[in-house]
C-alpha positions as CSV (number, residue, x, y, z in Angstrom):
1,M,55.4,102.8,47.7
2,A,58.8,101.9,48.6
3,T,59.2,99.6,51.7
4,P,61.4,101.4,54.4
5,T,64.7,99.9,55.3
6,L,66.6,99.7,58.3
7,T,69.9,101.3,58.3
8,T,72.8,100.6,60.5
9,P,75.4,103.1,61.6
10,P,78.9,102.9,60.1
11,P,81.3,100.7,61.6
12,R,83.4,103.5,63.0
13,R,80.4,105.1,64.5
14,R,79.5,101.8,66.4
15,H,83.1,101.5,67.5
16,A,83.1,104.9,68.8
17,A,79.9,104.2,70.7
18,A,81.3,101.2,72.1
19,G,84.5,103.0,73.2
20,G,82.3,105.6,74.9
21,A,80.5,102.8,76.8
22,A,83.9,101.4,78.0
23,A,85.2,104.8,78.9
24,G,85.5,105.7,82.6
25,E,84.7,109.0,84.1
26,W,87.6,111.4,84.9
27,A,87.6,114.8,86.8
28,V,89.7,117.2,84.4
29,V,91.1,120.1,86.6
30,S,93.1,122.8,85.3
31,A,94.0,126.3,86.4
32,G,90.8,128.1,85.6
33,A,88.2,125.5,85.0
34,W,87.2,121.7,85.8
35,R,85.1,119.3,83.9
36,V,83.9,115.4,84.2
37,E,84.8,113.5,81.0
38,A,84.3,110.0,79.7
39,I,87.7,108.9,78.8
40,G,88.8,105.6,77.3
41,K,91.9,103.8,78.0
42,H,93.5,104.2,74.6
43,Q,92.2,107.9,74.5
44,L,94.0,108.5,77.9
45,M,97.2,106.9,76.6
46,R,97.3,109.1,73.6
47,R,96.4,112.3,75.7
48,T,99.2,111.6,78.3
49,G,101.6,109.7,76.6
50,L,101.4,107.0,79.2
51,P,101.9,103.2,78.8
52,A,99.2,100.8,79.8
53,R,101.4,99.4,82.8
54,D,101.2,103.0,84.4
55,L,97.5,103.4,84.0
56,R,97.2,100.0,86.0
57,A,98.6,101.6,89.0
58,L,95.3,103.8,89.0
59,D,93.1,101.0,89.1
60,P,91.5,101.1,92.6
61,A,90.6,97.1,92.1
62,L,94.4,96.2,91.8
63,S,96.8,96.4,94.7
64,Y,99.5,98.4,93.6
65,P,102.2,99.8,95.8
66,S,102.2,103.8,96.5
67,S,104.1,105.4,93.8
68,V,104.9,108.8,92.2
69,M,106.3,108.1,88.5
70,G,107.5,110.9,86.2
71,R,107.1,110.3,82.6
72,D,107.9,112.1,79.4
73,R,104.5,114.0,79.6
74,A,102.8,113.2,82.7
75,V,103.4,112.4,86.3
76,V,101.4,109.4,87.8
77,V,100.5,109.8,91.4
78,N,99.3,106.8,93.4
79,L,99.6,107.7,97.3
80,D,97.1,105.6,99.5
81,R,93.7,106.9,98.4
82,V,95.1,109.6,96.1
83,R,95.0,108.6,92.6
84,A,95.6,111.1,89.6
85,V,97.5,111.8,86.3
86,I,99.4,115.3,86.3
87,T,100.2,117.1,83.0
88,A,101.7,120.4,82.3
89,S,98.2,122.1,82.0
90,E,95.6,119.5,83.9
91,V,95.2,117.0,86.4
92,L,93.1,113.9,85.7
93,V,91.3,112.2,88.6
94,P,89.5,108.8,87.8
95,G,86.3,108.2,89.5
96,P,85.2,111.6,90.6
97,R,81.7,110.8,91.8
98,D,83.2,108.4,94.5
99,P,82.5,109.9,97.9
100,A,85.9,109.2,98.6
101,V,87.4,111.1,95.6
102,E,85.2,114.0,95.7
103,P,87.2,115.8,98.6
104,L,90.4,115.4,96.6
105,V,88.7,116.8,93.2
106,A,87.2,119.8,95.5
107,E,90.6,120.5,97.0
108,L,92.2,120.5,93.5
109,R,89.5,122.8,92.0
110,A,90.3,125.3,94.8
111,R,93.9,125.3,95.2
112,L,94.7,125.5,91.6
113,S,92.3,128.3,90.8
114,A,93.2,130.0,93.6
115,N,97.0,129.5,93.1
116,A,96.8,130.1,89.3
117,N,98.9,133.5,89.9
118,A,100.1,132.8,93.3
119,T,103.9,132.6,94.2
120,A,106.1,129.7,95.0
121,S,105.4,130.1,98.7
122,P,102.6,127.9,99.5
123,A,99.5,128.7,101.7
124,P,99.8,128.9,105.6
125,P,99.6,125.6,107.1
126,R,96.2,124.4,108.1
127,D,95.0,121.8,110.7
128,G,98.6,121.4,111.8
129,A,99.9,120.4,108.3
130,V,103.6,121.3,107.7
131,S,103.8,124.1,104.8
132,P,106.4,122.9,102.5
133,P,109.1,125.7,101.6
134,G,108.9,127.1,98.0
135,G,111.3,128.9,96.0
136,G,111.8,132.5,96.4
137,V,109.1,135.0,97.0
138,G,107.4,136.2,93.8
139,K,108.4,133.1,91.9
140,V,105.6,131.0,90.5
141,L,105.6,127.4,90.9
142,P,104.8,125.2,87.7
143,F,101.3,123.9,87.4
144,E,102.6,120.3,87.9
145,F,104.2,121.2,91.0
146,R,101.1,122.8,92.6
147,A,99.0,120.1,91.6
148,L,101.7,117.7,93.2
149,E,101.6,119.5,96.4
150,V,97.6,119.3,96.7
151,C,98.0,115.6,96.1
152,L,100.6,115.2,98.7
153,E,99.1,117.5,101.1
154,F,95.9,115.7,100.8
155,A,97.4,112.2,101.3
156,C,99.3,113.3,104.4
157,K,96.3,114.9,106.0
158,S,94.1,111.8,105.3
159,L,96.7,109.4,107.0
160,E,97.2,112.1,110.0
161,H,93.3,112.3,110.3
162,E,93.0,108.5,110.3
163,T,95.8,108.3,113.1
164,S,93.9,111.0,115.2
165,T,90.5,109.2,114.9
166,L,92.4,106.0,115.9
167,E,94.2,107.5,118.9
168,K,90.9,109.0,120.2
169,E,89.2,105.5,120.0
170,A,92.1,103.5,121.4
171,Y,92.5,105.2,124.5
172,P,88.9,104.8,125.8
173,A,88.6,101.2,124.7
174,L,92.0,100.4,126.5
175,D,90.8,101.9,129.8
176,A,87.8,100.2,129.6
177,L,89.7,96.8,129.0
178,T,91.8,97.9,132.2
179,S,88.8,98.4,134.2
180,K,87.0,94.8,133.1
181,V,88.4,92.3,131.0
182,S,85.4,91.0,128.9
183,T,85.2,89.5,125.3
184,L,83.7,92.6,124.0
185,N,86.6,95.0,125.4
186,L,89.3,92.4,124.1
187,E,87.2,92.4,120.5
188,R,87.4,96.2,120.5
189,V,91.1,96.3,121.2
190,R,91.8,93.9,118.6
191,Q,89.8,95.9,115.7
192,I,91.7,98.7,117.0
193,K,95.0,96.9,116.6
194,S,94.0,95.6,113.3
195,R,93.2,99.1,112.0
196,L,96.4,100.4,113.4
197,V,98.6,97.9,111.4
198,A,96.7,98.9,108.3
199,I,97.2,102.6,108.8
200,S,100.9,101.9,109.6
201,G,101.1,100.2,106.3
202,G,100.0,103.1,104.4
203,V,102.0,105.5,106.0
204,H,105.2,103.4,105.6
205,K,104.2,103.0,101.7
206,V,103.9,106.8,101.4
207,R,107.1,107.5,103.2
208,D,109.3,104.9,101.3
209,E,108.1,106.4,97.9
210,L,109.1,109.9,99.1
211,E,112.3,108.9,100.4
212,H,112.9,107.3,97.2
213,L,111.9,110.1,95.0
214,L,114.4,112.3,97.3
215,D,117.4,109.6,96.7
216,D,116.7,109.8,92.7
217,D,117.6,113.0,90.7
218,T,116.8,111.3,87.6
219,D,113.1,110.8,88.9
220,M,112.8,114.5,90.1
221,A,114.0,115.8,86.9
222,A,111.5,113.8,84.9
223,M,108.6,115.5,86.9
224,H,109.6,118.8,85.4
225,L,106.9,118.8,82.7
226,S,106.6,122.4,81.9
227,E,110.2,123.0,81.4
228,K,110.7,119.7,79.6
229,L,108.1,121.0,77.0
230,A,109.8,124.4,76.8
231,Y,112.8,122.8,76.3
232,Q,111.6,120.4,73.5
233,A,110.1,123.6,72.0
234,A,113.1,125.7,72.1
235,G,115.5,122.9,70.7
236,Q,118.3,124.3,73.1
237,S,119.7,123.9,76.4
238,S,117.7,124.2,79.6
239,R,116.8,127.8,80.6
240,F,118.9,127.2,83.8
241,D,122.2,127.1,81.7
242,I,121.3,130.4,80.0
243,G,123.1,133.9,80.9
244,K,125.5,132.1,83.5
245,E,129.2,130.8,83.0
246,P,129.4,127.0,83.6
247,D,131.0,126.0,86.5
248,K,132.9,122.7,87.3
249,F,129.6,121.0,88.5
250,D,127.8,122.0,85.2
251,E,130.8,120.8,83.0
252,E,130.7,117.5,84.7
253,R,127.0,117.3,84.7
254,E,127.0,117.9,80.8
255,D,129.6,115.0,80.6
256,D,127.5,112.6,82.6
257,E,124.5,113.5,80.5
258,A,126.2,112.8,77.3
259,E,126.8,109.5,78.3
260,R,123.0,109.0,79.3
261,E,121.9,110.1,75.7
262,D,120.3,106.6,75.4
263,D,118.5,106.8,78.8
264,D,114.8,106.9,79.0
265,Y,113.9,110.5,79.7
266,G,111.6,110.5,76.5
267,E,111.7,111.6,72.9
268,G,113.0,115.0,72.7
269,S,114.4,115.4,76.0
270,I,117.7,114.1,75.9
271,A,120.4,116.2,78.1
272,F,117.3,117.8,80.0
273,T,119.0,118.8,83.2
274,P,116.5,121.3,85.5
275,K,117.3,122.2,88.8
276,I,115.5,120.0,91.2
277,D,115.7,122.4,94.4
278,E,112.1,123.5,94.3
279,L,110.7,120.0,94.0
280,E,113.0,118.5,96.5
281,N,112.2,121.1,99.2
282,L,108.3,120.3,98.4
283,L,109.0,116.6,98.7
284,E,111.1,117.1,101.9
285,A,108.5,118.9,103.7
286,Y,105.9,116.4,103.1
287,F,108.4,113.5,104.1
288,V,109.1,115.1,107.3
289,Q,105.2,115.5,108.1
290,I,104.5,111.9,107.0
291,D,107.6,110.7,108.9
292,G,106.2,112.4,112.0
293,T,102.7,110.6,111.6
294,L,104.7,107.5,111.3
295,N,106.7,108.2,114.6
296,K,103.4,108.9,116.3
297,L,101.7,105.6,115.2
298,S,104.9,103.7,116.2
299,T,106.0,105.3,119.5
300,D,102.6,106.3,121.0
301,T,99.5,104.5,120.0
302,E,101.0,101.2,119.2
303,D,103.4,101.0,122.1
304,Y,100.6,101.8,124.5
305,I,97.9,99.1,122.9
306,N,100.7,96.6,123.3
307,I,101.7,97.6,126.7
308,M,98.0,97.2,127.8
309,L,97.4,93.9,125.7
310,D,100.8,92.5,127.4
311,D,99.5,93.5,130.9
312,K,96.2,91.9,130.3
313,Q,97.9,88.8,129.0
314,N,100.1,88.7,132.1
315,Q,96.9,89.0,134.4
316,L,95.3,86.1,132.5
317,L,98.3,84.0,133.1
318,Q,98.7,84.7,136.5
319,M,94.9,83.6,137.0
320,G,95.8,80.4,135.4
321,V,98.8,80.0,137.8
322,V,96.3,80.5,140.6
323,L,93.5,78.2,139.3
324,S,96.2,75.4,138.4
325,T,97.4,75.4,142.0
326,A,93.9,75.3,143.6
327,T,93.1,72.1,141.2
328,L,96.5,70.5,142.2
329,M,95.6,71.0,146.2
330,V,91.9,69.8,145.5
331,S,93.6,66.6,143.6
332,C,95.9,66.2,146.7
333,A,92.5,65.9,148.9
334,I,90.8,63.6,146.4
335,V,93.8,61.4,146.4
336,V,93.6,61.0,150.2
337,T,90.0,60.1,149.9
338,A,90.9,57.5,147.2
339,V,93.1,56.0,149.7
340,F,90.8,55.7,152.4
341,G,88.4,54.1,149.8
342,I,90.3,51.1,149.3
343,N,88.9,47.9,150.6
344,I,91.3,47.3,153.3
345,H,91.1,46.7,157.1
346,I,92.4,49.3,159.3
347,E,91.6,50.4,163.0
348,L,90.2,53.7,161.7
349,Y,87.0,51.7,160.0
350,K,86.3,50.1,163.1
351,I,85.4,53.5,164.9
352,T,81.7,53.9,165.2
353,D,81.8,57.7,166.1
354,T,80.5,59.5,163.2
355,N,82.5,62.9,164.2
356,V,85.5,61.1,162.8
357,F,84.3,61.4,159.2
358,W,83.7,65.2,159.5
359,E,87.0,65.6,161.4
360,A,88.8,63.6,158.3
361,T,87.0,65.8,155.7
362,G,88.2,68.9,157.6
363,G,91.7,67.8,158.1
364,M,91.9,67.2,154.3
365,L,90.4,70.6,153.2
366,G,92.4,72.4,155.8
367,G,95.5,70.8,154.7
368,A,94.8,71.6,151.1
369,A,94.1,75.2,151.9
370,A,97.2,75.4,153.9
371,L,99.2,74.1,151.0
372,F,97.3,76.7,148.7
373,V,98.4,79.7,151.0
374,V,101.8,78.3,151.1
375,A,102.1,78.1,147.1
376,M,100.7,81.6,146.9
377,I,103.4,83.1,149.3
378,Y,105.9,81.4,147.6
379,Y,104.6,82.7,144.1
380,R,104.6,86.1,145.2
381,R,108.2,85.9,147.0
382,S,109.6,84.5,143.8
383,G,107.9,87.0,141.6
384,I,105.7,84.8,139.6
385,L,102.4,86.8,141.1
386,R,102.2,90.3,141.8
């Protein structure tokens, strides 16, 4: 009877198993379906054509600034809590089981499925959000623009919701501090101030990134993934240049593109010059919305908190002035007492009437009180106290 032997899996299979164990979960959302896949780093790089440095921006453990980066085959979105990789046909979102990421995945599923055959005009604004202007009616936006719109709207609405929540908590806390200065009320206001600084920083980053994109036509052109693929497949000029006479602007742009043939648009996409009007309108609309949120934080909540904190600080300083003046007057009475306590011979010590002690004590206290009242009147007339 032959002795059974243990067989080990082939090396290739072992490596595959190890790679699958190290792979992270990604939600893959397309126009008509979605699924959760375990995708490793190298597999994701091959799938999207992204370098490793761009994938690091999607790692929540690393503190990367907000950015929207257009690459040859994908757009990397890192806006506050929104992290995603957008290609011409699908959106990949890391960590779909995270409770903070689930709403984004659900929004992508609903919007991309519903807008698969929609026109460029987006849905009516919800919850006070600004609806970005699209192209003409009946004109379908590319998939990557619809996905980018969902990410931008989710980031803006999240920051706006945090701002509204902070505002609702700030006013009662400041009113409580106005009525009673206590350690608990001061701590509540301090925590609100810290949250305000954190939210303002996130809003600033998103606003600065959108402003950077609007100022750079090259970055916006790199985000036209669908048209870039069609251009590479056709091997001819962009569809925007077909069927129209070249004007002076187009000739100048062609000359500029000829000088940039060695630029980093990606292989096969040299001289790719799409019209960026649709994307520019999309980014401009959300720039206006996030700028409004920033102004609300800067002009309303922050100013109100600073004014209230300054007012309480002034009250504490005034109380310190009053106590310091009272201490000075009492110290003057103590000095008089110390003078009388010196071992010297004066006629006052020879008086046997005990009422003199109380008269002297009352005189010193009355003099100290009179000086205190005079000091308070002076402080009020000079504006030191209110």
